[in-house]
C-alpha positions as CSV (number, residue, x, y, z in Angstrom):
1,M,-14.2,-49.9,-71.3
2,S,-16.3,-50.8,-68.3
3,T,-15.0,-51.5,-64.8
4,I,-15.6,-54.8,-63.3
5,L,-16.9,-54.6,-59.8
6,P,-16.5,-57.6,-57.5
7,K,-19.7,-59.3,-56.8
8,E,-20.8,-59.4,-53.2
9,P,-20.4,-62.8,-51.8
10,V,-23.7,-64.7,-51.6
11,I,-24.4,-65.7,-48.0
12,T,-27.1,-68.3,-47.5
13,D,-29.4,-68.4,-44.6
14,R,-27.5,-71.3,-43.1
15,E,-24.2,-69.5,-43.3
16,S,-25.9,-66.4,-41.8
17,V,-27.1,-68.4,-38.9
18,I,-23.7,-70.0,-38.4
19,L,-22.0,-66.6,-38.5
20,S,-24.5,-65.0,-36.0
21,N,-24.1,-68.0,-33.7
22,A,-20.3,-67.6,-33.8
23,E,-20.6,-63.9,-33.1
24,R,-23.0,-64.5,-30.2
25,R,-20.6,-67.1,-28.7
26,H,-17.7,-64.6,-29.1
27,L,-19.7,-61.8,-27.4
28,R,-20.8,-64.2,-24.6
29,R,-17.2,-65.2,-23.9
30,K,-16.2,-61.6,-23.9
31,F,-19.0,-60.6,-21.5
32,R,-18.2,-63.5,-19.1
33,G,-14.6,-62.4,-19.1
34,S,-15.6,-58.9,-18.2
35,I,-17.8,-60.2,-15.4
36,E,-15.0,-62.3,-14.1
37,A,-12.7,-59.3,-14.2
38,A,-15.2,-57.2,-12.4
39,R,-15.7,-59.9,-9.7
40,E,-12.0,-60.1,-9.2
41,V,-11.6,-56.4,-8.8
42,L,-14.7,-56.0,-6.5
43,A,-13.9,-59.0,-4.3
44,P,-13.7,-57.9,-0.6
45,R,-10.3,-59.6,-0.2
46,N,-8.9,-57.6,-3.1
47,Q,-10.5,-54.4,-1.9
48,L,-9.0,-54.9,1.5
49,N,-5.5,-55.6,0.0
50,K,-5.7,-52.5,-2.2
51,F,-6.8,-50.4,0.9
52,I,-4.0,-51.7,3.0
53,A,-1.5,-51.0,0.2
54,R,-2.7,-47.5,-0.2
55,K,-2.6,-46.7,3.5
56,T,0.8,-48.3,3.9
57,A,2.2,-46.1,1.1
58,E,0.5,-43.1,2.6
59,T,1.9,-43.9,6.1
60,A,5.4,-44.4,4.7
61,R,5.2,-41.0,2.9
62,V,4.0,-39.2,6.0
63,A,6.6,-40.9,8.2
64,G,9.3,-39.8,5.7
65,D,8.0,-36.2,5.8
66,A,8.0,-36.3,9.6
67,V,11.6,-37.6,9.7
68,H,12.7,-34.8,7.3
69,I,11.0,-32.1,9.4
70,A,12.4,-33.5,12.6
71,K,16.0,-33.5,11.1
72,K,15.5,-30.0,9.8
73,N,14.3,-28.7,13.2
74,A,16.3,-30.9,15.6
75,P,17.6,-28.1,17.9
76,L,14.1,-26.7,18.3
77,I,12.5,-30.1,19.0
78,G,15.3,-30.8,21.5
79,A,14.7,-27.6,23.4
80,I,11.0,-28.2,23.5
81,G,11.6,-31.7,24.7
82,L,13.9,-30.6,27.4
83,G,11.5,-27.9,28.5
84,A,8.7,-30.5,28.7
85,L,10.9,-32.9,30.7
86,I,11.9,-30.2,33.2
87,Y,8.2,-29.1,33.5
88,A,7.2,-32.7,34.1
89,A,10.0,-33.3,36.7
90,R,9.5,-29.9,38.5
91,R,8.2,-31.4,41.7
92,P,11.1,-34.0,42.1
93,I,13.6,-31.3,41.2
94,S,12.1,-28.9,43.7
95,D,12.1,-31.5,46.5
96,W,15.8,-32.4,45.6
97,I,16.8,-28.7,45.9
98,S,14.9,-28.3,49.2
99,R,16.7,-31.4,50.7
100,L,20.0,-30.1,49.4
101,R,19.4,-26.7,51.1
102,K,18.1,-28.3,54.3
103,S,21.2,-30.5,54.6
104,K,23.5,-27.5,54.2
105,T,21.8,-25.6,56.9
106,N,21.7,-28.5,59.3
107,T,25.5,-29.2,59.2
108,P,27.1,-29.3,62.6
109,D,29.6,-26.6,63.4
110,G,33.2,-27.7,64.0
111,D,33.2,-26.6,67.7
């Protein structure tokens, strides 16, 4: 008993040219599609939008971290803020205390 192998299909030159043209058209469409996709990704408008989205997300993350740290260390931050306020207002406070002392020493006697 012998095995019967299928014969390879006979492809004529005309059919070969038709198939190669179809393959070339398919590859050309695929290539043009990839070029369009690359142009879309590399467009300055899209690059700017991606950059803004990245920086917005990063800023939101940093702000969230800062709020968390501020809530965690609220008494310390308050004390530092109060110290800075008193340091910045030291001259007006000193003048106020001087005027207060001066007015107490210049009060008339009840004679």
